[in-house]
C-alpha positions in Angstrom: -71.7 -5.1 34.0 -68.5 -7.0 34.3 -65.7 -7.3 31.7 -62.9 -9.7 31.7 -60.2 -9.7 29.7 -56.8 -11.3 29.5 -54.4 -10.1 27.0 -51.2 -10.3 29.2 -52.0 -13.7 30.2 -52.5 -14.5 26.3 -49.0 -12.6 25.4 -47.3 -14.8 28.1 -48.5 -18.2 26.9 -47.5 -17.4 23.3 -44.0 -16.0 24.7 -43.7 -19.1 26.8 -44.3 -21.5 23.6 -42.5 -19.1 21.2 -45.7 -18.5 19.2 -45.7 -14.7 19.5 -45.3 -14.3 15.6 -48.1 -16.5 14.8 -50.9 -15.1 12.5 -54.1 -14.2 14.5 -57.4 -15.0 13.1 -60.9 -13.5 13.6 -62.6 -17.1 13.4 -61.1 -19.5 16.0 -61.4 -22.6 13.6 -63.6 -24.4 11.0 -65.4 -27.1 12.4 -65.4 -29.5 9.2 -61.6 -29.7 9.9 -60.5 -32.9 10.7 -57.0 -33.0 12.6 -54.7 -36.0 12.0 -51.5 -36.8 13.3 -48.5 -36.3 10.8 -45.6 -38.8 11.4 -43.9 -38.5 8.1 -42.9 -34.5 8.5 -42.2 -33.7 11.8 -41.3 -30.1 12.4 -38.4 -29.4 14.6 -40.1 -26.0 15.7 -43.0 -27.7 17.0 -41.3 -30.6 18.9 -40.0 -28.2 21.9 -43.5 -27.3 22.7 -44.7 -29.3 25.5 -48.2 -30.3 24.4 -49.9 -30.8 27.5 -48.7 -27.8 29.0 -49.8 -25.7 25.8 -53.4 -27.3 26.1 -53.7 -26.8 29.7 -52.8 -23.1 29.3 -55.5 -22.6 26.5 -58.1 -24.7 28.7 -57.7 -22.1 31.4 -58.2 -19.2 29.0 -61.2 -20.9 27.4 -62.9 -21.8 30.9 -62.1 -18.1 32.4 -62.4 -15.6 29.6 -62.6 -17.0 26.3 -65.5 -19.3 25.7 -65.2 -18.6 22.2 -62.3 -20.9 21.6 -64.1 -24.1 23.1 -64.9 -25.7 19.7 -61.1 -25.8 18.8 -59.9 -26.7 22.1 -62.3 -29.9 21.8 -60.3 -30.8 18.6 -57.2 -30.4 20.2 
């Protein structure tokens, strides 16, 4: 049996995008949630995060060792 894990990569991605203090969740997402773009209340904290780069980092993680985050990634 081969066991793959990438905790250092996950920590590096969180630090890179300033999300190291975020709250973890046991379940990645609720499939009933519909995400909508919020044009009214733009948060200055999230404007500094390059969206494409963050999604690419999560896609790599999903494809290599974390297939459990596939459903939330489809929504993003």
